[in-house]
C-alpha positions as CSV (number, residue, x, y, z in Angstrom):
1,M,-0.1,0.0,0.2
2,A,1.2,3.6,-0.6
3,A,2.3,5.5,2.3
4,D,0.4,8.3,1.5
5,A,-3.0,6.3,0.2
6,P,-6.0,7.1,2.8
7,L,-5.9,5.0,6.3
8,R,-8.9,2.7,6.0
9,T,-10.6,3.2,9.3
10,L,-12.8,1.3,11.9
11,I,-14.4,2.5,14.9
12,V,-15.5,0.8,17.4
13,D,-17.8,2.1,19.9
14,D,-20.8,0.7,21.7
15,E,-22.3,4.2,22.1
16,P,-24.2,5.5,19.4
17,L,-23.7,8.7,20.1
18,A,-19.6,8.6,20.7
19,A,-19.9,6.4,17.4
20,E,-22.0,9.2,15.3
21,R,-19.5,11.9,16.8
22,M,-16.7,10.1,15.8
23,Q,-17.6,9.7,12.1
24,I,-18.2,13.4,11.6
25,L,-14.9,13.8,13.2
26,C,-13.4,11.1,10.4
27,A,-15.0,12.7,7.4
28,Q,-13.0,16.3,8.4
29,L,-9.1,14.7,8.5
30,P,-7.7,14.1,5.4
31,G,-5.9,11.0,4.7
32,V,-9.1,9.3,7.1
33,A,-11.2,7.0,5.1
34,L,-14.1,5.1,7.1
35,V,-14.9,1.6,6.6
36,G,-17.2,0.7,8.9
37,T,-18.4,0.9,12.7
38,A,-18.8,-2.2,15.6
39,H,-21.0,-1.4,18.2
40,D,-19.1,-4.0,20.3
41,G,-15.9,-6.4,20.5
42,E,-17.1,-9.3,18.5
43,A,-18.5,-7.5,15.8
44,A,-15.2,-5.5,15.7
45,L,-12.9,-8.7,15.6
46,R,-15.5,-10.0,12.7
47,L,-15.0,-6.7,10.9
48,I,-11.4,-6.5,11.2
49,E,-11.5,-9.7,9.7
50,A,-13.4,-8.9,6.7
51,L,-12.1,-5.4,5.9
52,S,-8.7,-5.4,6.9
53,P,-9.0,-1.9,8.0
54,D,-5.6,0.1,9.1
55,L,-6.9,1.8,11.4
56,L,-8.9,1.0,14.4
57,F,-10.2,3.8,17.1
58,L,-11.5,1.9,19.8
59,D,-13.4,2.2,22.8
60,I,-12.3,0.4,26.1
61,A,-15.4,0.2,27.7
62,M,-17.9,-2.2,26.7
63,P,-20.4,-5.1,27.4
64,G,-18.6,-8.3,26.4
65,L,-15.5,-8.4,24.8
66,D,-13.8,-4.7,25.8
67,G,-11.4,-3.3,23.8
68,M,-8.5,-4.6,25.4
69,E,-9.2,-7.7,24.7
70,V,-9.8,-7.4,21.6
71,A,-6.5,-5.3,21.4
72,R,-5.0,-8.8,22.7
73,V,-6.2,-10.9,20.9
74,L,-5.1,-9.0,17.7
75,E,-1.5,-9.1,19.1
76,G,-1.6,-13.1,18.4
77,R,-1.9,-11.7,14.0
78,G,1.2,-11.2,12.2
79,T,-0.5,-7.6,11.1
80,R,-2.9,-5.9,12.7
81,P,-4.4,-2.5,12.3
82,A,-3.0,0.5,14.2
83,V,-5.0,1.1,17.3
84,V,-6.0,4.1,18.9
85,F,-7.9,3.8,22.3
86,C,-10.6,6.3,22.4
87,T,-11.8,6.3,26.0
88,A,-13.1,8.0,29.1
89,Y,-10.8,6.1,31.7
90,D,-7.4,7.3,31.7
91,Q,-6.2,4.2,34.3
92,H,-5.5,2.0,31.4
93,A,-2.9,3.8,29.9
94,V,0.1,1.6,31.0
95,A,-1.6,-1.5,29.9
96,A,-2.1,0.1,26.3
97,F,1.5,-0.2,26.3
98,D,1.4,-4.2,26.6
99,V,-0.7,-4.5,23.3
100,A,0.9,-2.0,21.3
101,A,-1.1,0.8,21.0
102,V,-0.2,3.8,19.0
103,D,-2.1,6.3,20.9
104,Y,-4.7,6.8,23.7
105,V,-6.5,9.5,23.1
106,L,-9.6,10.9,26.3
107,K,-13.2,11.2,25.9
108,P,-14.8,13.8,24.5
109,V,-12.6,13.7,21.7
110,A,-11.0,16.9,20.6
111,A,-10.9,17.2,16.8
112,D,-7.0,18.5,17.2
113,R,-5.8,15.6,19.5
114,L,-7.7,13.2,17.3
115,A,-5.9,14.7,14.4
116,K,-2.5,14.1,16.5
117,A,-3.7,10.8,16.5
118,V,-3.7,10.2,13.0
119,A,-0.6,12.3,12.2
120,R,1.7,9.4,14.0
121,V,0.1,6.5,12.5
122,Q,0.6,8.1,9.1
123,E,4.4,8.8,10.4
124,M,4.3,5.1,11.3
125,R,3.6,4.0,7.9
126,R,5.6,6.6,6.2
127,D,8.9,5.5,8.0
128,G,7.9,1.9,7.2
129,S,7.3,0.9,10.8
130,A,5.0,-2.5,10.9
131,V,2.0,-2.9,13.3
132,A,3.3,-6.5,13.9
133,A,2.9,-8.9,16.7
134,G,5.7,-8.7,19.6
135,G,8.0,-5.5,20.5
136,S,9.9,-4.4,23.5
137,R,8.9,-6.8,26.8
138,W,9.7,-2.8,28.5
139,A,7.8,0.4,28.2
140,E,9.6,2.6,26.1
141,E,7.0,5.7,26.8
142,F,3.8,6.3,28.3
143,W,0.6,7.8,28.5
144,V,0.1,10.4,31.4
145,P,-2.9,12.4,32.0
146,H,-2.3,16.3,31.6
147,R,-5.2,18.5,32.0
148,S,-7.9,17.7,29.3
149,E,-5.4,14.9,27.7
150,M,-2.5,12.2,27.6
151,I,0.5,13.6,26.8
152,R,3.4,10.7,25.9
153,V,6.1,10.9,28.5
154,A,9.7,8.9,27.0
155,A,10.7,6.1,29.9
156,A,14.3,7.4,29.6
157,D,12.8,10.8,30.3
158,I,11.6,9.9,34.0
159,E,14.0,10.5,36.6
160,R,11.9,8.9,39.4
161,I,8.6,7.7,40.6
162,D,7.0,7.9,43.4
163,A,3.8,6.7,44.9
164,E,1.2,8.4,46.5
165,R,-1.7,6.5,47.2
166,D,-3.3,5.0,44.2
167,Y,-1.3,7.3,41.9
168,M,2.8,7.8,40.7
169,R,4.1,10.9,40.8
170,L,6.5,11.1,38.0
171,T,9.6,13.2,37.6
172,V,10.6,14.4,34.2
173,A,12.9,17.4,33.4
174,G,11.9,18.9,37.3
175,R,8.3,18.9,36.1
176,S,5.6,15.9,38.0
177,L,2.7,14.5,36.6
178,L,0.6,12.1,38.0
179,L,-0.4,8.7,36.4
180,H,-2.7,6.5,37.9
181,Q,-1.1,3.2,38.2
182,T,0.5,0.7,41.1
183,I,4.5,0.9,41.6
184,S,4.5,-2.7,41.3
185,E,2.8,-2.5,37.6
186,L,5.5,0.1,36.5
187,E,8.6,-1.7,38.1
188,R,7.1,-4.7,36.1
189,R,6.5,-2.5,33.0
190,L,10.4,-0.5,33.4
191,D,14.0,-1.8,32.0
192,P,16.0,-3.1,35.5
193,D,18.8,-1.8,33.8
194,R,18.0,1.6,33.5
195,F,15.3,2.0,36.7
196,V,16.1,0.5,40.6
197,R,13.8,0.4,43.0
198,L,15.0,2.0,46.1
199,H,12.1,2.2,48.6
200,R,8.5,0.5,48.4
201,S,7.6,3.8,47.4
202,T,10.1,5.2,45.2
203,I,12.1,3.5,42.0
204,V,14.5,6.2,40.5
205,R,16.2,5.8,37.1
206,R,20.1,4.6,37.8
207,D,22.0,7.1,36.3
208,M,20.4,10.1,38.5
209,I,22.4,8.0,41.7
210,A,25.3,10.4,42.3
211,S,26.4,8.2,45.5
212,L,24.9,6.0,48.4
213,R,25.3,6.5,51.9
214,H,25.7,3.7,54.9
215,D,25.0,5.2,58.1
216,G,27.1,2.5,59.5
217,L,23.8,1.1,61.5
218,G,22.4,-0.8,58.6
219,S,20.8,2.0,56.7
220,W,21.4,3.4,53.3
221,R,20.7,6.4,51.5
222,A,21.1,7.6,47.8
223,E,21.7,11.0,46.8
224,L,20.5,11.9,43.4
225,K,22.2,14.3,40.8
226,D,18.9,16.6,41.5
227,G,20.0,17.0,45.1
228,S,17.5,15.1,46.8
229,T,18.1,11.8,48.9
230,V,16.0,8.8,48.6
231,R,16.0,6.4,52.1
232,I,16.4,2.8,50.6
233,G,14.4,0.3,52.2
234,R,15.3,-2.8,53.9
235,T,13.7,-4.9,51.3
236,Y,15.9,-3.2,48.3
237,Q,19.4,-2.5,50.4
238,A,20.7,-6.0,48.3
239,V,20.2,-4.0,45.3
240,A,22.2,-1.0,46.8
241,R,24.8,-2.9,47.8
242,A,25.0,-4.4,44.4
243,I,25.5,-1.5,43.3
244,A,28.2,0.0,45.3
245,G,29.8,-3.3,44.5
246,R,29.5,-4.2,48.2
């Protein structure tokens, strides 16, 4: 298929008004050719099989087979449409990377935000980036809610993560962003060669550690390059000793 050919697009949403709004927005986007609409996950899979779309605008919260389950089914296929989740909920943003979604757009969907998602898919196609099964085991980026949209944060730019009840505070170039996710889930998705958990509520990027200090009484602290200090929990002191070569 030519890189500049319209993206054959399928909308999947169980809410008729939301699906209709997406149809209107798609009609206003250059390079998008709507080929169908499905109102549940089972119908979506049948239409994907029959129509072979290039792009899937996929709701998550649907009765029966939900959007995340549809994406997991597609993971097992060698070639599949690019998936852009369109949802009212931000808590699925980390899980979206497990199914190699291209973007994550919050409802009510804004025309300019949808255009950015389409541009990303078009750029991937021009660059020859195939939407295929598999991918890196570790997350390279996250979508984080900010004001009325989700912004993309590269994992390599995260300096530290601090747990605050049901949210994680990401420090990125001195900026704080909140992500609805557990620290254990984030730890599972982050490359251990790049990040280390020093406390039950703190993960830091390894190259942010300036020094490790031992008080002689069994406690360790990590001093970070930004001048802050992290107390190392007893559970994670073996990691600290390994970093220090002791």
